[in-house]
C-alpha positions as CSV (number, residue, x, y, z in Angstrom):
1,M,3.1,41.4,-14.0
2,S,2.7,42.7,-10.5
3,S,5.5,42.2,-8.0
4,L,3.0,42.2,-5.1
5,I,3.4,39.3,-2.7
6,L,1.4,39.7,0.5
7,S,1.5,37.4,3.5
8,V,-1.4,37.1,5.9
9,S,-0.6,35.2,9.0
10,P,-3.1,32.7,10.5
11,E,-3.6,35.0,13.4
12,K,-5.1,37.6,11.2
13,V,-7.5,35.2,9.3
14,E,-10.6,34.2,11.1
15,R,-11.8,31.8,8.5
16,P,-9.2,30.0,6.4
17,Y,-10.0,28.9,2.8
18,Y,-11.0,25.2,2.8
19,F,-10.3,23.2,-0.4
20,Y,-13.0,20.5,-0.3
21,I,-11.2,18.0,-2.5
22,T,-7.8,18.0,-0.9
23,K,-9.1,18.8,2.6
24,I,-6.4,21.5,2.9
25,K,-6.9,24.8,4.7
26,V,-5.0,27.9,3.6
27,Y,-4.4,31.1,5.6
28,S,-2.6,33.4,3.2
29,L,-2.5,34.5,-0.4
30,E,0.8,32.6,-0.9
31,E,-0.6,29.4,0.5
32,L,-3.7,29.8,-1.8
33,Y,-1.4,30.3,-4.8
34,Y,0.8,27.4,-3.8
35,H,-2.3,25.1,-3.7
36,C,-3.7,26.4,-6.9
37,Y,-0.4,25.7,-8.7
38,H,0.5,22.3,-7.2
39,Y,-3.1,21.0,-7.0
40,W,-4.6,22.8,-9.9
41,R,-7.0,19.9,-10.8
42,E,-8.4,20.0,-7.3
43,S,-8.5,23.9,-7.2
44,I,-9.8,24.8,-10.7
45,D,-13.5,24.3,-9.8
46,D,-13.2,26.7,-6.9
47,F,-11.6,29.2,-9.3
48,I,-14.3,28.8,-11.9
49,M,-17.1,29.2,-9.4
50,G,-15.6,32.4,-8.0
51,K,-15.0,31.1,-4.5
52,L,-11.3,32.1,-4.5
53,E,-11.9,35.8,-5.4
54,D,-14.7,36.0,-2.8
55,W,-12.4,34.7,-0.1
56,I,-9.5,37.0,-1.2
57,K,-11.9,40.0,-1.0
58,N,-13.9,39.2,2.1
59,E,-11.4,37.5,4.3
60,L,-8.0,38.8,3.2
61,G,-9.4,42.3,2.3
62,L,-7.4,42.3,-0.9
63,I,-10.1,44.0,-3.0
64,S,-7.6,44.9,-5.8
65,I,-6.5,41.3,-6.3
66,S,-10.1,40.1,-6.2
67,G,-11.1,42.7,-8.8
68,Q,-8.2,41.8,-11.1
69,I,-9.4,38.1,-11.1
70,V,-12.9,39.2,-12.1
71,K,-11.4,41.3,-15.0
72,I,-9.3,38.3,-16.1
73,K,-12.5,36.1,-16.3
74,D,-14.2,38.8,-18.4
75,Q,-11.2,39.3,-20.7
76,Y,-10.4,35.7,-21.5
77,S,-12.9,33.1,-22.8
78,S,-10.8,29.9,-22.2
79,I,-10.3,28.4,-18.7
80,T,-6.7,27.9,-19.5
81,D,-6.0,31.6,-20.2
82,Q,-8.1,32.6,-17.2
83,Y,-6.2,30.3,-14.8
84,I,-2.7,31.1,-16.0
85,N,-3.3,34.8,-15.8
86,F,-4.8,34.4,-12.4
87,L,-1.5,32.7,-11.3
88,K,0.5,35.6,-12.9
89,L,-1.1,38.2,-10.6
90,I,1.7,37.8,-8.1
91,D,5.4,37.1,-8.8
92,Y,5.3,33.6,-7.3
93,F,6.1,31.4,-10.3
94,Y,8.6,31.4,-13.1
95,E,7.3,31.9,-16.7
96,S,8.7,28.4,-17.6
97,E,6.7,26.8,-14.8
98,L,3.5,28.6,-16.0
99,E,4.1,27.6,-19.6
100,L,4.4,23.9,-18.6
101,L,1.2,24.2,-16.5
102,R,-0.6,26.0,-19.4
103,K,0.0,22.9,-21.6
104,E,-1.4,20.6,-18.9
105,I,-4.5,22.7,-18.3
106,F,-5.1,23.1,-22.0
107,K,-5.1,19.3,-22.4
108,W,-7.5,19.0,-19.5
109,E,-9.8,21.7,-20.8
110,N,-10.2,19.9,-24.0
111,K,-10.9,16.5,-22.5
112,A,-14.4,15.0,-22.6
113,E,-16.6,15.8,-19.6
114,W,-16.6,12.2,-18.4
115,E,-12.8,12.2,-18.3
116,K,-12.8,15.3,-16.1
117,C,-15.2,13.8,-13.7
118,K,-13.3,10.5,-13.7
119,E,-10.1,12.3,-12.9
120,K,-11.7,13.8,-9.8
121,A,-13.1,10.4,-8.8
122,D,-9.8,8.7,-9.3
123,Y,-8.2,11.3,-7.0
124,F,-10.6,10.4,-4.2
125,M,-9.9,6.7,-4.8
126,K,-6.2,7.4,-4.3
127,Q,-7.1,9.2,-1.1
128,N,-9.1,6.1,-0.1
129,K,-12.4,8.0,-0.2
130,P,-14.6,5.7,-2.3
131,E,-17.8,7.4,-1.2
132,E,-16.6,10.7,-2.5
133,A,-15.2,9.0,-5.6
134,L,-18.6,7.5,-6.4
135,K,-20.3,11.0,-6.6
136,W,-17.9,11.8,-9.4
137,Y,-18.1,8.5,-11.2
138,K,-21.9,8.8,-11.2
139,K,-21.5,12.2,-12.9
140,A,-19.1,10.8,-15.4
141,I,-21.4,7.9,-16.3
142,V,-24.1,10.4,-17.3
143,F,-21.8,11.7,-20.1
144,D,-20.4,8.4,-21.3
145,E,-21.2,4.8,-20.3
146,N,-17.9,3.1,-20.7
147,E,-16.0,0.2,-19.2
148,K,-13.5,2.3,-17.3
149,I,-16.1,4.1,-15.3
150,Y,-18.2,1.0,-14.7
151,N,-15.0,-0.9,-13.5
152,N,-13.9,1.9,-11.2
153,M,-17.4,2.2,-9.7
154,G,-17.2,-1.5,-9.0
155,V,-13.9,-1.0,-7.2
156,A,-15.3,1.8,-5.2
157,F,-18.3,-0.3,-4.1
158,M,-16.1,-3.2,-3.3
159,R,-13.9,-1.0,-1.0
160,L,-17.1,0.0,0.7
161,G,-18.0,-3.6,1.3
162,L,-21.1,-3.3,-1.0
163,Y,-20.3,-6.4,-3.0
164,E,-23.7,-6.8,-4.7
165,D,-23.4,-3.3,-6.2
166,A,-19.8,-4.0,-7.1
167,T,-20.7,-7.1,-8.9
168,Y,-23.3,-5.3,-10.9
169,F,-20.9,-2.6,-12.2
170,F,-18.1,-5.1,-12.9
171,T,-20.6,-7.1,-14.9
172,K,-21.6,-4.0,-16.9
173,A,-17.8,-3.3,-17.5
174,N,-17.4,-6.9,-18.7
175,E,-20.3,-6.5,-21.1
176,K,-18.7,-3.4,-22.5
177,K,-15.2,-5.0,-22.8
178,P,-15.3,-8.8,-22.7
179,N,-12.1,-10.8,-22.0
180,Y,-10.3,-7.9,-20.4
181,I,-8.1,-9.4,-17.7
182,P,-8.3,-6.6,-15.0
183,I,-12.2,-6.7,-15.2
184,L,-12.3,-10.5,-15.1
185,L,-10.0,-10.5,-12.0
186,N,-12.2,-7.9,-10.3
187,L,-15.2,-10.2,-10.9
188,V,-13.1,-13.1,-9.4
189,E,-12.3,-11.0,-6.3
190,V,-15.8,-9.7,-5.7
191,N,-17.3,-13.2,-6.1
192,M,-14.8,-14.6,-3.7
193,L,-15.8,-11.9,-1.2
194,R,-19.4,-13.0,-1.7
195,K,-18.4,-16.6,-1.3
196,N,-19.7,-17.3,-4.8
197,Y,-16.7,-19.6,-5.5
198,E,-18.1,-21.4,-8.5
199,E,-18.8,-18.0,-10.2
200,A,-15.3,-16.8,-9.2
201,G,-13.8,-19.9,-10.7
202,R,-15.6,-19.5,-13.9
203,Y,-14.2,-16.0,-14.4
204,L,-10.8,-17.0,-13.4
205,N,-10.7,-19.9,-15.8
206,Q,-11.8,-17.5,-18.5
207,A,-8.9,-15.2,-17.6
208,A,-6.5,-18.2,-17.6
209,M,-7.4,-19.1,-21.1
210,I,-6.2,-15.6,-22.2
211,E,-2.9,-15.6,-20.3
212,D,-0.8,-17.8,-18.1
213,S,0.8,-15.4,-15.6
214,K,1.9,-14.9,-12.1
215,T,-1.3,-12.8,-11.5
216,I,-3.5,-15.6,-12.6
217,W,-1.8,-18.2,-10.4
218,Y,-1.9,-15.8,-7.5
219,Y,-5.7,-15.6,-7.9
220,Y,-5.9,-19.3,-8.1
221,G,-4.1,-19.4,-4.8
222,E,-6.6,-16.9,-3.3
223,L,-9.6,-18.9,-4.6
224,Y,-8.3,-22.2,-3.3
225,N,-7.5,-20.5,0.0
226,H,-11.0,-19.1,0.4
227,K,-12.4,-22.6,-0.4
228,G,-10.2,-24.2,2.2
229,M,-8.3,-26.2,-0.4
230,E,-4.9,-25.8,1.4
231,E,-2.7,-28.0,-0.8
232,E,-4.0,-26.4,-4.0
233,A,-3.6,-22.9,-2.6
234,V,0.0,-23.5,-1.6
235,E,0.8,-25.0,-5.0
236,S,-0.8,-22.1,-6.8
237,Y,1.1,-19.5,-4.8
238,K,4.3,-21.4,-5.5
239,R,3.5,-21.4,-9.2
240,A,2.9,-17.7,-9.1
241,I,6.3,-17.2,-7.4
242,D,8.0,-19.4,-10.1
243,K,6.5,-17.0,-12.7
244,G,8.0,-14.0,-11.0
245,D,5.7,-13.0,-8.1
246,D,8.1,-11.7,-5.5
247,F,5.6,-10.2,-3.1
248,K,1.9,-11.0,-3.1
249,S,2.1,-14.7,-3.0
250,Y,4.8,-14.7,-0.4
251,I,2.6,-12.4,1.8
252,S,-0.4,-14.8,1.3
253,L,1.7,-17.8,2.1
254,A,3.0,-16.1,5.2
255,K,-0.5,-15.4,6.4
256,F,-1.5,-19.0,5.5
257,Y,1.3,-20.4,7.7
258,V,0.5,-18.0,10.5
259,R,-3.1,-19.4,10.6
260,K,-1.6,-22.9,10.7
261,K,0.7,-21.7,13.6
262,E,3.7,-22.7,11.5
263,Y,5.5,-19.5,12.4
264,D,9.0,-20.5,11.1
265,K,7.5,-21.2,7.7
266,A,5.7,-17.8,7.8
267,K,9.0,-16.0,8.7
268,E,10.8,-17.9,5.9
269,C,8.2,-16.7,3.3
270,L,8.6,-13.1,4.5
271,D,12.4,-13.3,4.4
272,K,12.3,-14.4,0.8
273,I,10.7,-11.1,-0.3
274,P,13.5,-9.1,-2.0
275,A,14.7,-5.9,-0.2
276,S,13.5,-3.8,-3.1
277,S,9.9,-5.0,-2.5
278,R,9.8,-4.6,1.2
279,N,7.2,-1.9,1.5
280,E,4.8,-0.8,4.3
281,V,2.7,-4.0,3.9
282,F,5.8,-6.2,4.3
283,W,6.9,-4.5,7.6
284,L,3.4,-4.6,9.0
285,E,3.0,-8.3,8.3
286,Y,6.3,-8.9,10.1
287,A,5.1,-6.8,13.0
288,K,1.9,-8.9,13.2
289,L,4.0,-12.1,13.3
290,Y,6.0,-10.7,16.2
291,E,2.8,-9.7,17.9
292,I,1.7,-13.3,17.9
293,L,5.2,-14.3,19.1
294,E,5.0,-11.6,21.8
295,K,8.3,-10.0,20.9
296,K,7.4,-6.5,22.1
297,N,10.5,-4.6,21.0
298,L,10.4,-6.0,17.5
299,I,6.6,-5.3,17.1
300,F,7.2,-1.6,17.8
301,E,10.3,-1.5,15.6
302,Y,8.6,-3.0,12.6
303,I,5.4,-1.0,12.9
304,K,7.6,2.1,12.9
305,K,9.4,0.8,9.7
306,S,6.0,0.4,8.1
307,I,5.1,4.0,8.9
308,E,8.4,5.2,7.7
309,K,7.8,3.5,4.4
310,N,4.4,5.1,4.0
311,P,3.1,7.6,6.7
312,K,-0.3,7.4,5.1
313,Y,-0.7,3.6,5.5
314,I,-3.6,3.6,7.9
315,Y,-3.3,0.0,9.0
316,A,0.2,0.7,10.5
317,W,-1.2,3.5,12.6
318,I,-4.1,1.2,13.8
319,A,-1.5,-1.4,14.7
320,L,0.5,1.2,16.6
321,A,-2.6,2.2,18.5
322,R,-3.2,-1.5,19.3
323,F,0.4,-1.9,20.5
324,Y,0.1,1.0,22.9
325,R,-3.4,-0.1,24.0
326,K,-2.1,-3.5,25.0
327,D,0.8,-1.7,26.8
328,K,-1.8,0.3,28.7
329,N,-0.3,3.5,27.3
330,F,-3.6,5.1,26.4
331,E,-2.3,8.6,25.7
332,K,-0.1,7.2,22.9
333,A,-2.8,4.9,21.7
334,Y,-5.2,7.8,21.2
335,E,-2.5,9.8,19.5
336,A,-1.9,6.9,17.0
337,I,-5.6,6.2,16.3
338,Y,-6.3,9.9,15.7
339,K,-3.5,9.9,13.1
340,A,-5.3,7.0,11.5
341,F,-8.5,9.0,11.4
342,R,-6.7,11.9,9.7
343,I,-6.0,9.5,6.8
344,D,-9.5,8.0,6.7
345,D,-12.1,9.0,9.2
346,E,-14.6,6.4,8.0
347,N,-12.3,3.3,8.4
348,D,-14.2,0.6,10.3
349,E,-11.0,-1.0,11.7
350,A,-9.9,2.3,13.1
351,K,-13.3,3.0,14.7
352,L,-13.2,-0.5,16.3
353,E,-9.8,0.1,17.7
354,L,-10.9,3.4,19.1
355,A,-13.8,1.6,20.8
356,K,-11.4,-0.9,22.3
357,I,-9.1,1.8,23.6
358,Q,-12.1,3.6,25.2
359,K,-13.3,0.3,26.8
360,E,-9.9,-0.6,28.3
361,E,-9.4,2.9,29.6
362,G,-12.8,2.7,31.3
363,N,-14.6,5.3,29.2
364,K,-17.8,3.2,29.0
365,K,-20.0,6.0,27.7
366,E,-17.7,6.8,24.8
367,Y,-17.2,3.0,24.1
368,K,-20.9,2.4,23.9
369,F,-21.4,5.3,21.6
370,S,-18.6,4.1,19.2
371,I,-19.9,0.6,19.1
372,K,-23.4,1.8,18.5
373,Q,-22.3,3.9,15.5
374,L,-20.4,0.9,14.0
375,I,-23.4,-1.4,14.5
376,K,-25.6,1.0,12.7
377,K,-23.2,1.1,9.8
378,W,-22.9,-2.7,9.6
379,I,-26.7,-3.1,9.8
380,H,-27.1,-0.6,6.9
381,R,-24.6,-2.7,4.8
382,Y,-26.3,-6.0,5.7
383,R,-29.7,-4.6,4.6
384,R,-28.1,-3.8,1.3
385,G,-27.1,-7.4,1.0
386,S,-23.3,-6.7,1.0
387,M,-22.1,-8.7,4.0
């Protein structure tokens, strides 16, 4: 194994290597290797297609390393052997680390093609990039039409607000695997979003015949809530809580009481959530309550707690931008909203908040452009019958 470890500083690299899936730029050989080891699933296509050795040769000028990668590909037939030997070119990893990775890659290499595509799609879903995920789910479905892919496609379309498409794929998943609770509940959710409450109730009743659980009663609470049946909604949430729901039903009850302007009851529901379950959503809901109550210091404190719990929780950054906008601190508002865009540059709520900041700051031209872009997107969705 070579002992060569070369650093190339950002100042010496005109064009960094850009990993499309992770959206990460690297400026040196070490950074490239770090990414290829820790994000191998997201790097391996770049390796297979020869993009890595091209960049190493043309941008870093490391012709020897690039040439060795080409030789490795010629020498070894399996992707696993190729990739591990590529990582061995520099003394960057312990043998024990590479052996563990070898086992992971070997399992991946021997998976069915649809599973490989699904893995990439699932990664994008975790990154809240449903449009990117759909590209890979569509590739996966060519290899194998199964309920997992259909269901996940439905979830992706639902996140995009394309509820008719989501319903189609959830229905296909249900046909492949009838009476499977997660799929039935997805059908409940999408039909509630489409205001098809009778259809939602039919699927929920079907799920309830299979199991009597906190999840089922939570969904009954949501269904009754959507239908405006307040007493039934509250009773269903309470039954979910009795069955062990220590978070979702309390959050929904808190939102319900906020709408009723019964703020003490809302606070009481939030306070009942155990400390172990107090995540970024919990702290943001508390911040929103204090926003209504105009308790400025507590709003800021609880938004910050939400961000501390999960720095990638986009809605906390949007709330922080809104907080600064209302405080007329536009510099901080822009800073917060751009951090939100780094998490998801297609988020409608973030785009709307940006437009509001632009309007209140007096940037009429930018405000009009932002609103125009949003309206175009909404019209496109409406024409697809999703709103």
